[in-house]
C-alpha positions as CSV (number, residue, x, y, z in Angstrom):
1,M,-159.8,19.3,125.9
2,N,-162.4,21.9,125.1
3,F,-162.0,23.3,128.6
4,M,-158.3,23.7,128.0
5,A,-158.9,25.4,124.7
6,R,-161.3,27.9,126.3
7,R,-158.8,28.6,129.0
8,F,-156.0,29.3,126.6
9,D,-158.4,31.5,124.5
10,T,-159.1,33.7,127.4
11,T,-155.4,34.0,128.4
12,P,-154.7,37.0,126.0
13,R,-157.8,38.8,127.3
14,L,-156.8,38.3,130.9
15,F,-153.3,39.5,130.0
16,L,-154.6,42.7,128.2
17,R,-156.9,43.4,131.2
18,A,-154.0,43.1,133.6
19,L,-151.8,45.2,131.4
20,V,-154.4,48.0,131.3
21,V,-154.8,47.8,135.1
22,L,-151.0,48.1,135.6
23,L,-150.5,50.8,133.0
24,F,-153.5,53.0,134.0
25,P,-151.8,54.5,137.1
26,V,-148.6,55.0,135.1
27,L,-150.4,56.8,132.3
28,A,-152.3,58.9,134.8
29,L,-149.2,60.0,136.5
30,W,-147.5,60.7,133.2
31,G,-150.4,62.8,132.0
32,A,-150.4,64.7,135.3
33,G,-146.7,65.3,134.9
34,V,-147.0,66.6,131.3
35,Q,-149.9,68.8,132.3
36,A,-147.9,70.2,135.3
37,Q,-144.9,70.7,133.0
38,D,-147.0,72.5,130.4
39,Q,-148.5,74.7,133.1
40,Q,-145.0,75.5,134.5
41,Q,-143.8,76.5,131.0
42,S,-146.8,78.6,130.4
43,E,-146.3,80.4,133.7
44,A,-142.6,80.9,133.0
45,G,-143.0,83.4,130.2
46,G,-140.0,85.7,129.9
47,A,-137.7,83.2,131.8
48,V,-134.2,82.2,130.9
49,H,-134.0,78.5,130.0
50,V,-130.6,77.0,130.8
51,M,-129.6,73.6,129.3
52,T,-126.4,71.9,130.3
53,L,-124.9,69.7,127.6
54,T,-121.8,67.7,128.4
55,G,-120.1,64.9,126.4
56,G,-120.4,63.9,122.8
57,I,-122.9,65.3,120.3
58,G,-125.1,62.4,119.3
59,P,-128.7,61.6,118.5
60,A,-130.0,61.8,122.0
61,P,-128.5,65.3,122.8
62,A,-129.6,66.6,119.4
63,D,-133.2,65.5,120.0
64,W,-133.2,66.9,123.5
65,F,-131.9,70.2,122.3
66,A,-134.4,70.6,119.5
67,R,-137.3,69.8,121.8
68,A,-136.0,72.1,124.5
69,L,-135.9,74.9,122.0
70,E,-139.5,74.2,121.0
71,N,-140.6,74.3,124.6
72,A,-138.8,77.6,125.1
73,A,-140.5,79.1,122.1
74,E,-143.9,77.9,123.4
75,A,-143.2,79.3,126.8
76,N,-142.2,82.6,125.2
77,A,-138.8,82.5,126.9
78,E,-136.6,85.6,126.9
79,L,-133.3,83.7,126.3
80,F,-132.1,80.1,125.9
81,V,-128.6,79.3,127.4
82,L,-126.8,76.3,126.1
83,K,-124.0,75.5,128.7
84,L,-121.7,73.4,126.6
85,D,-118.7,71.2,127.3
86,T,-118.1,68.8,124.4
87,P,-115.2,67.1,122.6
88,G,-117.3,67.0,119.4
89,G,-119.6,64.4,117.9
90,L,-121.5,63.2,114.9
91,D,-122.0,65.5,111.9
92,K,-125.7,64.6,111.4
93,S,-126.6,65.3,115.0
94,M,-124.6,68.6,115.0
95,R,-126.4,69.8,111.8
96,E,-129.8,68.9,113.4
97,M,-128.9,71.1,116.4
98,I,-127.8,74.0,114.2
99,Q,-130.9,73.8,112.0
100,A,-133.1,74.0,115.2
101,L,-131.0,76.9,116.5
102,L,-131.2,78.9,113.2
103,A,-135.0,78.4,113.1
104,S,-135.5,79.4,116.8
105,P,-137.5,82.5,117.6
106,V,-135.9,82.6,121.0
107,P,-132.3,84.0,121.2
108,V,-129.8,81.3,121.9
109,V,-126.4,81.9,123.6
110,T,-123.9,79.1,123.7
111,W,-121.8,79.4,126.8
112,V,-118.6,77.2,127.0
113,A,-118.5,76.5,130.8
114,P,-117.4,75.8,133.5
115,E,-113.7,76.7,133.6
116,G,-111.8,73.9,132.0
117,A,-114.5,73.1,129.5
118,R,-114.2,73.1,125.7
119,A,-116.2,73.4,122.5
120,A,-114.0,71.3,120.2
121,S,-115.0,70.2,116.7
122,A,-118.8,70.1,116.5
123,G,-119.0,72.4,119.5
124,T,-117.2,75.1,117.5
125,Y,-119.8,75.0,114.7
126,I,-122.6,75.2,117.3
127,L,-120.9,78.2,118.9
128,Y,-120.6,80.0,115.6
129,A,-124.3,79.3,114.8
130,S,-125.6,80.8,118.0
131,H,-127.0,84.3,118.3
132,F,-124.5,85.0,121.1
133,A,-121.2,83.1,121.7
134,A,-119.7,83.2,125.2
135,M,-117.0,81.4,127.0
136,A,-115.8,81.1,130.6
137,P,-112.2,81.8,131.5
138,A,-109.8,78.9,131.0
139,T,-111.9,77.3,128.3
140,N,-111.0,76.7,124.6
141,L,-112.6,76.0,121.2
142,G,-111.5,74.9,117.8
143,A,-109.9,71.7,116.2
144,A,-112.9,71.5,113.8
145,T,-111.3,69.4,111.1
146,P,-113.7,66.6,109.9
147,V,-112.6,63.0,110.4
148,Q,-113.5,60.4,107.8
149,M,-115.9,57.7,108.9
150,G,-113.9,54.5,109.6
151,G,-110.6,56.3,108.8
152,G,-107.7,57.0,110.9
153,G,-107.4,59.5,113.7
154,G,-110.3,59.5,116.1
155,D,-108.3,61.2,118.8
156,D,-110.2,63.3,121.3
157,S,-109.1,66.6,119.8
158,N,-110.4,65.9,116.4
159,P,-113.6,64.0,116.8
160,L,-116.1,65.3,114.2
161,P,-117.0,62.8,111.4
162,F,-118.7,64.2,108.4
163,G,-120.8,62.5,105.8
164,G,-118.8,63.5,102.8
165,G,-120.7,66.3,101.1
166,Q,-120.0,67.4,97.6
167,G,-118.3,70.6,98.6
168,E,-118.0,73.8,96.6
169,E,-116.4,74.8,93.3
170,E,-113.0,74.9,94.9
171,A,-113.3,71.2,95.8
172,D,-114.3,70.3,92.3
173,S,-111.4,72.2,90.7
174,K,-109.0,70.6,93.2
175,E,-110.4,67.2,92.3
176,Q,-109.7,67.9,88.6
177,E,-106.2,68.9,89.4
178,S,-105.6,65.7,91.3
179,S,-106.7,63.5,88.5
180,G,-103.1,63.1,87.3
181,G,-101.5,61.9,90.5
182,K,-104.0,61.9,93.4
183,D,-106.2,59.0,94.2
184,S,-110.0,59.2,94.8
185,A,-109.5,59.0,98.6
186,D,-107.6,62.3,98.6
187,A,-110.3,63.9,96.4
188,M,-113.0,62.8,98.8
189,E,-111.0,64.2,101.8
190,R,-110.7,67.6,100.1
191,K,-114.4,67.6,99.4
192,R,-115.1,67.0,103.0
193,I,-112.8,69.7,104.1
194,N,-114.1,72.3,101.7
195,D,-117.7,71.4,102.5
196,A,-116.9,71.9,106.2
197,V,-115.1,75.2,105.5
198,A,-118.1,76.5,103.4
199,Y,-120.5,75.5,106.2
200,I,-118.6,77.2,109.1
201,R,-117.9,80.3,107.0
202,G,-121.6,80.7,106.2
203,L,-122.4,80.5,109.9
204,A,-119.6,83.1,110.7
205,E,-120.9,85.5,108.1
206,K,-124.5,85.2,109.3
207,R,-123.4,86.1,112.9
208,G,-120.7,88.6,112.0
209,R,-117.8,86.6,113.5
210,N,-114.3,85.9,112.4
211,A,-114.7,83.7,109.3
212,D,-111.0,83.5,108.5
213,W,-110.1,81.9,111.8
214,A,-113.1,79.5,111.5
215,E,-111.6,78.3,108.2
216,R,-108.2,77.8,109.9
217,A,-109.9,75.8,112.6
218,V,-111.2,73.4,109.9
219,R,-108.2,73.3,107.6
220,E,-105.4,73.4,110.3
221,S,-107.2,72.2,113.4
222,V,-106.1,75.3,115.4
223,S,-107.7,76.1,118.8
224,L,-108.1,79.3,120.8
225,S,-108.4,80.2,124.5
226,S,-111.4,82.2,125.6
227,S,-109.4,85.4,125.9
228,A,-107.9,85.1,122.4
229,A,-111.3,84.2,121.0
230,L,-112.7,87.4,122.4
231,E,-109.9,89.5,121.0
232,Q,-110.2,87.9,117.5
233,N,-114.0,88.4,117.3
234,V,-114.7,84.7,117.5
235,I,-117.0,85.1,120.6
236,D,-119.0,88.0,121.9
237,I,-118.7,87.6,125.7
238,Q,-116.3,86.2,128.3
239,A,-118.4,85.4,131.5
240,D,-117.3,83.4,134.5
241,S,-120.9,82.8,135.8
242,L,-124.5,82.7,134.7
243,D,-125.3,85.9,136.5
244,D,-122.3,87.6,134.8
245,L,-123.5,86.3,131.4
246,M,-127.0,87.6,131.9
247,A,-125.8,90.9,133.1
248,Q,-123.6,91.4,130.0
249,L,-126.4,90.3,127.7
250,D,-129.1,92.5,129.3
251,G,-130.3,95.2,126.9
252,R,-128.6,93.8,123.8
253,S,-130.5,93.5,120.6
254,V,-130.5,90.5,118.3
255,E,-132.2,89.4,115.1
256,T,-134.1,86.1,115.4
257,Q,-136.3,84.1,113.1
258,S,-139.3,86.0,114.4
259,G,-137.7,89.5,114.1
260,A,-135.6,91.8,116.1
261,R,-135.6,91.4,119.9
262,T,-134.1,93.3,122.8
263,L,-133.2,91.2,125.8
264,A,-134.6,92.2,129.2
265,L,-132.8,90.0,131.7
266,S,-132.5,92.1,134.8
267,D,-135.4,90.4,136.6
268,A,-135.8,87.3,134.4
269,P,-136.2,84.0,136.4
270,V,-134.0,81.1,135.5
271,Q,-135.5,77.7,134.6
272,R,-133.3,74.7,134.3
273,V,-134.0,72.3,131.4
274,E,-133.8,68.7,132.8
275,K,-133.6,65.5,130.9
276,D,-136.8,63.6,130.4
277,W,-137.5,59.9,130.0
278,R,-137.1,60.1,126.2
279,T,-133.7,61.7,126.4
280,N,-132.5,59.1,128.9
281,F,-134.0,56.3,126.8
282,L,-132.3,57.5,123.6
283,S,-129.0,58.0,125.5
284,T,-129.2,54.4,126.7
285,I,-130.1,52.7,123.4
286,T,-127.8,54.8,121.3
287,N,-124.8,53.7,123.4
288,P,-123.0,51.4,120.9
289,S,-122.5,48.6,123.4
290,V,-126.1,48.7,124.5
291,A,-127.4,48.7,120.9
292,Y,-125.0,45.7,120.1
293,I,-126.4,43.8,123.1
294,L,-130.0,44.4,122.1
295,L,-129.2,43.3,118.6
296,M,-127.7,40.0,119.8
297,I,-130.6,39.3,122.2
298,G,-133.0,40.0,119.4
299,I,-131.3,37.6,117.0
300,Y,-131.0,34.9,119.5
301,G,-134.6,35.3,120.6
302,I,-135.8,34.9,117.0
303,I,-133.6,31.9,116.4
304,L,-134.9,30.1,119.6
305,E,-138.5,31.0,118.7
306,F,-138.2,29.5,115.2
307,Y,-136.4,26.4,116.6
308,N,-139.1,25.8,119.3
309,P,-142.3,27.6,118.0
310,G,-145.0,28.2,120.6
311,M,-142.8,29.2,123.5
312,G,-143.7,32.9,122.9
313,V,-141.3,34.5,125.4
314,P,-138.1,34.3,123.2
315,G,-140.0,35.5,120.2
316,V,-141.6,38.5,121.9
317,V,-138.5,39.5,123.8
318,G,-136.3,39.0,120.7
319,A,-138.6,41.0,118.4
320,I,-138.7,43.9,120.9
321,C,-135.0,43.9,121.3
322,L,-134.3,43.6,117.6
323,L,-136.6,46.4,116.6
324,T,-135.2,48.6,119.4
325,A,-131.6,47.8,118.2
326,L,-132.4,48.6,114.6
327,Y,-134.0,51.9,115.7
328,A,-130.8,52.8,117.6
329,L,-128.4,51.6,114.8
330,Q,-130.1,53.7,112.2
331,M,-129.2,56.8,114.2
332,L,-125.6,55.6,114.7
333,P,-122.7,55.5,112.1
334,I,-122.7,51.8,111.4
335,S,-121.0,49.8,108.8
336,Y,-123.4,47.6,106.8
337,V,-120.4,45.3,105.9
338,G,-119.9,44.7,109.6
339,L,-123.6,44.0,110.2
340,G,-123.6,41.6,107.2
341,L,-120.6,39.8,108.7
342,I,-122.4,39.4,112.0
343,V,-125.5,37.9,110.3
344,L,-123.3,35.7,108.1
345,G,-121.3,34.5,111.2
346,I,-124.5,33.6,113.0
347,G,-125.9,31.8,109.9
348,L,-122.7,29.7,109.6
349,M,-122.8,28.7,113.3
350,V,-126.4,27.7,113.0
351,T,-125.6,25.6,109.9
352,E,-122.8,24.0,111.9
353,A,-125.3,23.0,114.6
354,F,-127.5,21.1,112.1
355,T,-125.0,19.8,109.6
356,P,-121.8,19.1,111.4
357,T,-118.7,19.8,109.3
358,F,-116.0,19.1,111.9
359,G,-116.0,22.7,113.0
360,V,-115.2,24.4,109.7
361,L,-118.5,26.4,109.4
362,G,-118.5,27.0,113.2
363,L,-115.0,28.4,113.2
364,G,-115.6,30.5,110.1
365,G,-118.8,31.8,111.6
366,G,-117.1,32.7,114.8
367,V,-114.4,34.6,113.0
368,A,-116.9,36.4,110.8
369,F,-119.0,37.3,113.9
370,I,-116.1,38.8,115.8
371,V,-114.7,40.7,112.8
372,G,-118.2,42.1,112.0
373,S,-118.7,43.2,115.6
374,I,-115.4,45.1,115.5
375,M,-116.3,46.7,112.2
376,L,-119.9,47.5,113.2
377,M,-119.3,51.1,114.3
378,D,-118.0,52.9,111.2
379,T,-116.1,55.5,113.1
380,D,-113.0,55.8,115.2
381,L,-114.5,58.1,117.8
382,P,-113.8,56.8,121.3
383,G,-117.4,57.4,122.4
384,Y,-118.9,55.4,119.6
385,Q,-117.0,52.1,119.9
386,I,-118.3,48.8,121.2
387,A,-116.4,47.6,124.2
388,M,-114.0,44.7,123.3
389,P,-114.9,42.6,126.4
390,I,-118.5,42.6,125.3
391,I,-117.6,41.5,121.8
392,A,-115.4,38.7,123.2
393,A,-118.1,37.6,125.6
394,F,-120.8,37.4,122.9
395,G,-118.4,35.8,120.5
396,V,-117.6,32.9,122.9
397,A,-121.3,32.6,123.9
398,S,-122.4,32.6,120.3
399,V,-120.0,29.7,119.4
400,L,-121.2,27.7,122.4
401,I,-124.9,28.4,122.0
402,L,-125.2,28.1,118.3
403,S,-122.6,25.4,117.5
404,V,-122.8,23.2,120.6
405,V,-126.1,23.7,122.5
406,L,-128.3,23.8,119.4
407,R,-126.6,20.6,118.1
408,L,-127.3,18.7,121.3
409,A,-130.9,20.0,121.3
410,F,-131.3,19.0,117.7
411,K,-130.1,15.5,118.4
412,A,-132.5,15.2,121.4
413,F,-135.3,16.4,119.2
414,R,-134.7,13.6,116.7
415,H,-134.8,10.9,119.4
416,E,-137.9,8.9,119.9
417,V,-140.2,10.2,122.7
418,V,-139.9,8.1,125.8
419,S,-142.1,9.9,128.3
420,G,-145.7,11.0,128.6
421,M,-148.5,9.6,126.5
422,E,-146.2,9.0,123.5
423,G,-143.8,7.0,125.7
424,M,-146.6,4.4,126.5
425,R,-146.7,3.0,123.0
426,N,-145.4,-0.6,122.7
427,E,-145.4,-0.9,126.5
428,T,-147.1,-3.8,128.3
429,A,-150.5,-3.8,129.9
430,R,-152.3,-6.5,131.9
431,A,-155.9,-7.4,131.5
432,L,-157.9,-7.0,134.8
433,E,-160.9,-9.1,133.5
434,D,-162.1,-11.2,130.6
435,F,-163.6,-9.0,128.0
436,D,-164.4,-8.9,124.3
437,R,-163.8,-5.6,122.4
438,E,-163.7,-3.3,125.5
439,G,-162.6,-3.8,129.1
440,R,-160.2,-2.7,131.8
441,V,-156.4,-3.0,131.9
442,R,-153.5,-1.9,134.2
443,A,-150.6,-0.1,132.6
444,M,-147.9,2.0,134.1
445,G,-149.4,1.3,137.5
446,E,-152.8,2.8,136.6
447,M,-156.2,1.5,135.5
448,W,-157.2,2.3,131.9
449,H,-160.1,1.7,129.6
450,A,-159.0,-0.5,126.7
451,R,-160.2,-1.6,123.3
452,T,-159.1,-4.6,121.3
453,D,-160.1,-6.6,118.2
454,T,-159.7,-10.0,119.8
455,P,-161.1,-11.6,123.0
456,V,-158.9,-11.1,126.1
457,R,-158.5,-13.3,129.2
458,K,-157.9,-12.0,132.7
459,D,-154.2,-11.5,133.5
460,Q,-153.3,-11.7,129.8
461,L,-150.3,-9.5,128.8
462,L,-151.2,-7.0,126.1
463,R,-149.2,-4.6,124.0
464,I,-150.2,-0.9,123.8
465,R,-150.3,0.1,120.1
466,N,-152.1,3.5,120.3
467,I,-153.6,6.0,122.8
468,D,-156.7,8.1,122.2
469,G,-157.4,10.4,125.2
470,L,-158.0,8.0,128.1
471,T,-158.5,4.9,126.0
472,L,-155.7,2.4,125.2
473,Y,-155.8,0.4,122.0
474,V,-154.2,-3.0,122.8
475,E,-153.4,-6.3,121.1
476,A,-152.3,-9.6,122.3
477,Q,-148.5,-9.6,123.1
478,E,-146.6,-12.4,121.3
């Protein structure tokens, strides 16, 4: 037994050593990559950094954009080009991008491209905040009306949810006017609209762009083509290629956070900003379906570990998945009511497994689980919804695992052990010799050392009443 204990005591040390051996080459390669990237950035002074952003504006793109701007500033880049094609996104992520843009010492041009691209909703705000705004032919911008979290709409042309700011004096006065006949929901909607209007007008005034049209884009969800946007002073440049864009910007002056700068782009090299492992990781875990799956795996792993402590694997995997899911969910627009219903549903199904109630708790838990899963994402945006097949699959699996499998396992756990050392109790042994106190017996086809309180004769049948290591404690069988 001591040998077994020493062996299990050394297992964590062996595991840590193996982990260090496996991770050392990975860390070495990662360090070499970071050093090479830093060297490349330091050698790329005066370059034009080009970042291509497509799809919805979320936590991962916002983090990637902010870090890319920091790298461009450290590399003393001449210009940062954001090639944009987006239907919109989350208000929090959009504001993080705009804050990084306004604080950037490197001039930023947002270029809506290629042909057929758009800068709808959140993209319009980013375009207005940029030092230079450019669009390719056959592109459009606008439709910047905020959509209430969890409310109606959610169509692709109007996909920007806002957090419900307090707005301006106009919002307050309108709320007072509405006290007679308007409900609180209408007042909150006006506050969101006016907050968005004040925000985009502030950006337009800072960059000297058409603030009246920006207000219409918020209040009336209007859109503009690239040609009309150029005529109405919404954008600065219409360019059909990156070379054309750089040629039109060459020699222009702009005021940045670090002071006035004049762009010299005639011989500037172009450096593409590629996604790194962090961006890919955040993009994966902030996918609502992936975050939901991680949450379920984490909860199931913790339940299995508590039910059968000492296994280790379910607990470790469950804890990692649960913490990763919580990290992802805090960056997403989630409904805490939906999350509470999920937890309640799982709790009811676990209770059904241990205290059978003819399916009442199990059925109620399944319904609460499915409803909570549907409500979990507190937005109607298409890109931030959990796939219904995944919800259905986990709903059925949860009912089967928590209400059926755990019940069967609990029943088996309560049965008397009939195998191994415990299963030998009350079994029959045969004495191999005459002995008093100690001697040899045969039990379960093997020879054992036995102890007894009464004299024993050869071939006498004995009952095993206890086991201590390799010694059987026996007594005469009646």
